[in-house]
N, C-alpha and C positions, 0 to 999 in steps of 0.2 A: 654552242652545239654540243650535244651529249656525245661522249665517246662511243656509246652503244647505238646511237641513232643511225639507221641505215639510210642510204641515199634514196632507196626505193623499197617498197614492201609489196610483195605479191603473194597470193594464195597458192599459186602453182608456178613451176618453172616455165610452163607453156604460156604464161601471161607476159613473159619478158619480150619486149619489142626489140628485135635485133636491129631493125632499121634505125630506131631511136638511139640505141647504143652507138651505132656506127656514126650517126650524125653528131653525137657527143664526143667523137674522137676516140672511142674505145676500139682497141685492136687486139687485146688479149683478155682472156677470161680465166680466172682462178676458180675452179669448181670443186665444191665439197662432194665427197663420195656418198657417205651413208645418210639416208633420209633427205637428200637433195637430188642426187643423180640416180641413186639406186635405193629402193625401199629396203628398210631393215629386213634381214633374213631372206631377201630375194636371191634367186639363183642366177638371174641374168637381167640385163637391161631390157625393158619392154620395147616393142616395135615403135611405139610412139616416141619414146625417149631417144631411140636410135635415129629416128627421123628428125627430131629436134636438133640433136648433135650434128647430124649431116648438114642440115640447113644452116646452122651457125658456122660450121666450118667451110662450107662451099659457097652459099649465097652471100654471106656477110664476110667471109674470109677471116674469121676470128681465129687466132691461135688459142688453144685451150690446153690447160694443164690441170690435172686432178691433184688436189692437196688435201690430205686426210691425216688425222691423228690415229686412225685405226691401223691395224696390221694389214699387210697386203691380203686381199681376199683369196680364199680358196675357190670361191665361185665367182662367176662374172668376169673371168679372166680374159674373155675375148675383147672386152672394151679396153682393158689396160694394155693390151698389145697394140691397140690403135692410137691411144692418147698418152702423151707423156704424163708421168705421175710421180708424186712424192708421198709415200706412206710413212706413218710414224713421224710426221713432220714437226710436231711440237707447236702447233698453233695455240695461242695467239702470239707466240714469240716472233719478233721481227725477222729473224733469220729464216723462218719458214716461208714468209712472203717474199723476202729478198731472193731466196733460191728459186721460187716460182717465177719471179720477174726475170731472172737470168735465163731460165728455161724458155720463157715466152719471147724474150728479146724485146720487151716493152718497158716503157717508163711508168711511173706511178700514175700519171694523169692519162695514160692510155689503157689502163687496166681496171677491170671490174672483178669483184669477188662475189660469187653467188653461193649462199649457204644458209643453213638453218640454225646456226649457233650465234647467239648474241655476243658471247665472249670470244669464242674461237674464231668466228668468221667476221662479225661486224666490228668488234673492238680491234681485233688484229688488223683488219683492212683499214679501218679509220686511222689507226696510229700512223700508217704510212701515207695517208691521203688518197687511198684507192676509192673508187666508186663502189659502194657496197649495196648488195641486193639481198634482202632477207626473204627467204622462202618458207612458207608454212606448208609442209608437205600435205598434199591432198589424199595420200594413200594411207595416212595414219588415222586411226580413230581418235576423236578428241579425248585427251587425257588432262588431268588436272595440271600437270607440269607444262604440257603444251599450251593449255589455255592461259596459264600464268605468263609464259613466255610472250604470247601474243599480246596480252594486256600490257606487259612491261614495254614492249615495242611501241604500242599505241601511246602510252603515257610519255615515253621518252621522246616521242616525235615533237612534243610541244614544249 
C-alpha cells in the first residue's frame, strides 16, 4: 500500500457517506480547513457546508476537530468557535494527528482524516493508520497543480 493512497477519494465533501463511516466504526473526524472545509479566500462557511457539519455532528454523532497548517483565520471565525481546532499544526508530523486524536478522544481505528493534501493529510493520516479521505475541492477551478494531484492519487491507488 502506498503511503499516499487514501482509503477513499471523493470529488466533494458532500459525497462522503456518514452512515458508511459510522458502520466502519468511525467516531471522530480530523478535518482540514483550507480548500476542504472552507474555500480559499472565503469569508465564511457556506450554508451547505454548515448543514453538512451539523448532520455529521448530530445525525452521526461524530466528534470533529479542525487541523490546519495555516494560521488561525481572521475570517470565518464563527465556525472555529463551534468546533475544536488546531491551527499551525505541523501536518504531516505525527504530533499534529496525535494531538487531534487526544482532542477527539478517539483511537486511530475510530478516526478519519478528510483533506485535500496528499502529503499533509493522506500521508500524515496513513502513517498512524487513520482512515483517509482525499477531497478534490469542487469550488476551485481546475489548475495544473490540482490536475497533477488528482492524477497522482489515481496512479497511487493501483
